Every structure is written in structure tokens, then in C-alpha cells.
N, C-alpha and C positions, 0 to 999 in steps of 0.2 A: 966106204967113204964116211968119215966121221964129220961132225959138225964144223970143226975147224977147217977141214979141207973144203967143205961146201962154201964157207964164207970166203975163203981165199979165191975160189973159182968165181964167185959173184963179184968180188972186188976187182978181179982181173978183167972181167967182162961187164963192168958196170954200165958202160954206154949202151950195150945191147939190152941189158935188163931194164934200164930206165926208158929206153925207146919203146920196148914192148909193153911196159906198164902204162906209159902215156897213151899208146895206141888203144889199149883196152878201155881205159877210162874215157877217152874221146869217143870211141864207138858206142859205149854205153850211154854217154851223155847225148850224143846225136840221136840214138834210138829212142831215148826217153823224150826228147823234144819232138821228134817226128811222129811218134805213135800218139793216137788220140787218147785223151784222158777219160777215164770212166769212174763213176761214183756209185757206190752201192748203199742203198737205204734198207734197213732191216726193220721188220715189224713182227711182233709176237702175238699170237692168237691163242687164247685159252678156250679149249673145247670141253664142254660138259657132256660126258658120255651117257648121262641119264636122260631118259625120255619122259618128260613130265606129262605128256598126253597119253601115256600107256599105263595101264594098271598092272602089267606084268612086272615092270621095274619097281613099282611100289611094293609089290609082294616079295620081290627078290632084290634087296638093296645091293648085294655084292655082284659086281660084273667080272666075268672071267677075263684074264689077260688077253686071250686070243680074240675074244669079242671086242675088247677095248682097242686093240691094235687094228682090227678090221674096221672098226668105226672111224678111227683116226685116218686110216688110209682112204676111206670113203670121203672124209672131209677134205683131204688133200686133193683128191680127184675133182671135187666140186670147186675148190679154190683155184685150181689151174685149168678149169674148163673154159671153152670159148664164151659161154654165157657170161661169166664173171668178167672176162677181159673186154667183151663188148659193152658191158655195163660201165666199166672204168672209162673206156673211150668216150662213151656218150655223156657220162657225168662230168668229165673234165673238158669235153669238146676239143679233144686233141687234134681232130681232123681240121679244125678251123684255125689253129694257131701254128704259124710257121716255125716259131721257136721250139715248140714241143716236137714237131716233126724233125727238125734239125738235130735236136738232142737225141732222138731215137735213130738217126741216120737214115731218114726217109725224105722223099720229096713229094710235094702235093701233086696228085693226079686226078683222075675221075673220082666222083663221090663214092660210088659203090665199091670200086676197086681199091681206093685208098683205105676205106674202112676195113675191108678184109685183110689187106696187108698190115694195117695197124694192129689188128687183133692178133695176127701171127707174130709180129715183132714183140708185142707185149707178152705173149706166152713164152717166147724164146728167152726174153730177158728176165722173166720172173721165175724164181725158184722157191720151192717149199719143201721143208724137211721135217720129219717127225723124230721123236726120241722116245725114251721110256716113260716120259711124263705125258700129261695131257696138253702140252703146249706145242703149237706148230710154229716153227721159225721160218718166216718168209722174207725174201729179199728181192729187190729190184735194182737193176744196174742200167745206167745210161750216162751220157756225156755231161749232163747238167745236174748238179746236186739238188737244186730246188725241185726240178721235175722228178728226180728219183724219189725224193721224200713225198711229194704230192701223189705220185702214182702208187707208192707203197701204201699210203694211208687210204687212198681211194680203193685199192684192192681189199683192204680190211673192211671198209664200209660196204662195198659191193658184196662181199662174202656174207656179211651179217644180213643184208637185205635179201639176198638170194635164199639163205636158209629160212628166213622168216616167210618168204613167199612159198617155199616148198612145204612149210608146215601148215600154212593157212589155206593153201590151194584146195585140198580135199574138202575142208569145211566150207570154203566159198562155193565150190561146185555143188556141195550138198544143199547149201542155202539157196542157190539159184534153182536147183531141182525142186525144192520145197516151194519156192515162189511160183514156179510154173504149175505145180500141182494145186497150189492155193488159188491161182487164177482160174484154173479149170473148175475147181470146187465152188468158187464164188460165182462163176457163170452158171453152173448147174443150180446153185441155190437161188439165183435171181430168176432163172427159168421156172423153177419149182414155185417160187413165190408168185410169179406172174400167173402160172396155171392155177394156183390156189385162189388168187384174186378173181380170176375169170370164173372158177367153179363157185366161189361164194356169190358172185353176181348172178350166176345162173340159178343157184339155189334160192336166192332172194326173189328173183323173178318168178320162179316156180312156186315159191311160197306165197307170193302175192296173188297168183292166179289160182293155185290149188293149195290152200294152207292145210287141208286135212291130210295131205300126204307127207308132211314133215315128220321126221322120226320123233322129235321132242313132243309134237302134238299127239302122235300115235301113242307114245308112252306116258302121256299125262293122265293121271287117274281122274282128275277133276273134269277134263275134257271128255274122257270116256263115260264118266257118270252123267254128264250133260247129254251126251249122245243117247245113252240108255233111257234117260228120262224123256228125251224128245221122241224116241221111238215108241216108248210106252204111251206117250201122249197122242201120237198119231194113231196107234191102234185103238186107244180109247175114243178118239174122235170118230173113227169109222163106226165103232159100236154105237155111239150116241147118235150119229146120223141115221143109223138103221132103226134105233128105238124111238127117238124123239123128232127127228127131222132137223133140217138146217136152220130153222127159225127159232128153235127152242133156246131159252136162256142158258141152259147147261151146255149146250153145244157151242153157243157164242163164247161162253166163258172158257171153254176148253181151247177154242181157237186162239183166244187172247193169251192163254198160258203157253201154248205151243209157239206162238210168235215170240213171246218173251224168252223162252228157252232157246229158240233159234238165234235170237239176237245175242244172248249171252254166250252161246257157243261160238258164234263168229267172232265176238270180242275176245274170248279166251284164246282162240286159235291164233289171233294176231298179236297177242301179248308176248313180251320177251320171256325166256325161260327162268328168269331169276326169282319169280314169285310163285313157284310151283307148290311149295309146301303150304304157303299162306293160302293159296287158292283152294288147296285140298281141304284145309281145315274149314274155310268158309263154306265150301260145298257141302260138307257134312252137316254144318249147322243149318244151312238153307234147306237141305233135304229133310232134316228133322222138322223144321218149321213148316214145310210144305205138305206134310202128310195129312193134317186135318182138312186142308183146302181141297184135296182131291177125293175125299170120301163121297160116297154115293148118297143122294137124297132118298130117304125111305118113307117120305110122307105120302099120303094118298093122293094129294093134288099133283105130285110129280110123276105119278104112274101114267101109263098110256091112257088117253081120254076114252071114256065110255059113253059120254053124252055130248051134245053139241055145246053145252056151256059147262064150265068148271071154274071153281074159285081159284084165285092166284095163290101160289105157294108162299107161305109165310116163314118157312124154315130158312135159316141162314147158316152159312158154313164158316 
């Protein structure tokens, strides 16, 4: 059958043709009016495959295609995850808005059940696709164009916030761990400082009662010199008591010198350790100046008495 014969057949049966054509158009129109309208909002996300927190990517600037595709697929899985969908629902408060639930084909029910159903509906109506580039094409479909655009934008923002949270979560946990360790170390430091303060008080009390047992006093050369002089003076005092008796002027003078040495020794043991060098120099000078005073009298009148009466010694030291 050629074209002319086909046209003759259609003209001969033109009523049937127009009736069939009108029925098809009417059915399509009724179907278009009866079916709910749906609007799709599209959002594009640029993904950077470089990890700025890793030193490995800085040393290797080129990323293999297989690694890049794997990274993009991971980002798509994160974008379509229930965590991101729940963040979108909470950010827009879709559960509290009847118009948003109607646009998604839902009815309000119990709080917990509605949220779970809302997350599932969001995941079903949200699509994300990857290509050869680093751009993820995401779209959301619903019956209201305004809600479709708002939910698509909320998806993009929730994805960015989720990625930021995933990046800083290890650092935040490490910071919390270091804070806990720092609290423990601070408590240990405070305990150690308290023990040190108690030890200092105990040492001060001990130094007040027994100053000769303090290490700085034991190691002080001037104090040791005074102790040696006092010991030598005590020995000499015993010799003088045997030779001359306790009423002799030489014995009395030696008692006075020993008392002076004992007073100086007690004073030096209670002094702070900052003047050790100065005290040592002064002790050397004092020791040199004290030598002529401690020499023994060799006059005849200071020798043991041989007669009931003896003249008074006129020698001076």
C-alpha cells in the first residue's frame, strides 16, 4: 500500500479516525489532571578529593582515578545516609509543618514514628549521581516546588555540616582526652604542692627545734669553723680548770669566749642561706684576729702558785 492508498483509506474512515484521536487526547488530558504534580529541584555539590589534613596527599599531589571514584562514591553514600536526612528534617522542622508533610504525601502521626517515616520518605525522593568530574548532581522531588527547593538546599547544607563534623570529631575527642589527662595531672600537681608545703612546714619546725641538723647548716663552712673553735675552746677550758682552777682570770676569760662562740654559732645556724659566702669571709677575718687573744700567758705570775702570796699578772693579751 502506497501513501495515496493510505490517505484514501483515512478519508473514507475519517469519522473513526477523529473519534479515536479525540479519545486518546481526552484520556491523556484526564490522566494529566488526575495524577498529582511533582517538582524536582536540583543542586550541584563540588567535592574536593584532596585531604588537607593528611601529609600523604601533600607529598603525592596526583590522585589516581580509581581512588577519586571511590572517594566520590563514599561522599554519595554520606549524602544519602539517614544521618543527613534526619539533619534536614530537624533543620526545616518538617514534622511540625502540615504543608510540608502534605507535599511529601504524609500525614502527621506520633512524634517518633513520624520522624522515622519522614527520614525514609526524604531518602526515597532524594537522588544523587556522580559523573567523571568531581561534581555530584543531587535532586529532590515532591509535590510543592518551594519545598522541593528548600529541601534540596537543606540537603546540601546538611552534607557540608556532616562532613565538617566527621573531620573535626577525632580532633575534638583527642582534645577531650587531653583535657581529662590535664585534669589528672593538675590534681597530681596540687597534691604534690600540698605535700611539699607540709614538708616545708615540717622542715621549718625541725629547724626551729634542731637547727644543727639542717643540710645547709651542716654544709656551711663558717658554721663548721665556729663549731671547731667552740670545741677547741671547751677543751682548753677543761685544761685551764685543771691548771688554774675555776676562779682564775684566764679561766673566766675562756668561759666568756666560749659563750660568745656559742651565741654566734646559734645565730649563724638560724640565718638564711643567702649570706654563706659573706659569712665565710668574715669568719676567716675573725679567726685571724682572734689568734693573738687565745695565746697562752708565759709570765711567772701566771704560772701555778708556789707561795701563799703572789703579785698580780701585768701582761695583757
